Structures are given as C-alpha cells and as structure tokens.
N, C-alpha and C positions, 0 to 999 in steps of 0.2 A: 064385788066384781074385782077380778084380778086384771091389772093393767099391763102386766109385763110377761106374758107367756111367750117364750122365744125358743123353746126346744121341746122335742117330743117326750123326753124323760120327765120333765116337769108336768107336761100335760097328762101323762099316764098316772103320775102320783096324784095330781088333783082329781082326776077322774075316779081313781080307786077310792079315795077318801069320800068323794061326793056320793058315789054309789053306796058305800057303806053307811052313809048317813041318810040315804034315801032322797037325796037332792040332786040338782044339776048345778054345777059351778059355772057362773057367767065369766067370760074372759075376753080380753082384747089381745090380739097377737101383736107383740112389739116388733117393729121393723126398724133397723138401723140404716137410714138412707144416707148418713154422712160417711160411712165407711171407716169411722174411727174405731180402733181397737179398744179404746178406753170406754166405749159406750156399749151397752147391751143391745140386744135385738137380733133378730134373724136377718141375714143378708137378703136383699130384695130378690136375688137369683134363687134362693132357697125357699122363698115364701110360699109358692104354690104347692110344692111337695109337702111342706110342713102343715099347711092348712088342710090338705087332703087327709093327712094322717090324724090330725087333731079332730077333724070333723067326724071321724069314725069312732071316736071314743064315747062310750055311753054316758059318762057323767059330766060332759062339757057342753055348754052352749057358747059358740063363738059369736060375739056380738059386733066384731069389727076389728079395726087396726088402731094401734097407737104408734105413731111414728116420731122418731127423734130427728128433728130438722136441723140443718146446718145453721151455724151462727150467721145472721144476716150480713155481718161485716166480712165474713170469710167468702161470701159469694158475690161481693161487689155491691152490697146494699148500702143504704145511707145510714149514717149514725143518727140515732134518735136522742 
C-alpha cells in the first residue's frame, strides 16, 4: 500500500504501472492539515478534486486518507 499519494501525476504513474502488471495499487491520499510547506500532502481545499481524479484511474484502489497532524504543542496541547 502506498501511504503518500498526494498528486495526480503520481497517481497516473502508479495506475499505469499497476495496469501493466495486471494488478490494482492500494493507496492512501496524504493530506497536509498543518499547512506547513516542509510537509508533503495535498492541501485540504484540493482534496475533493484530487480524490475524484484519482478514483477514475483504472489501476488504483483508494483505501482512505493519511493525514499529517500538527504537533500537539503547537496547538496548545499538554506536554507528555
């Protein structure tokens, strides 16, 4: 399973290879909920459009989301 699918170009490449192998590639769409430029993932505002495009690719099975959460200390959490 791919845990970091965050753009259509990657989805197309994975789909193409999966179809050539006669399989379907399982994937999680990576979402960057922190807004940090240093972290990967699709912006939440672009998620729906990306999922619609990826879901139409013949070699992919979208199994869910993988989200990058903010550091608990950055959002007023308690130190553990």
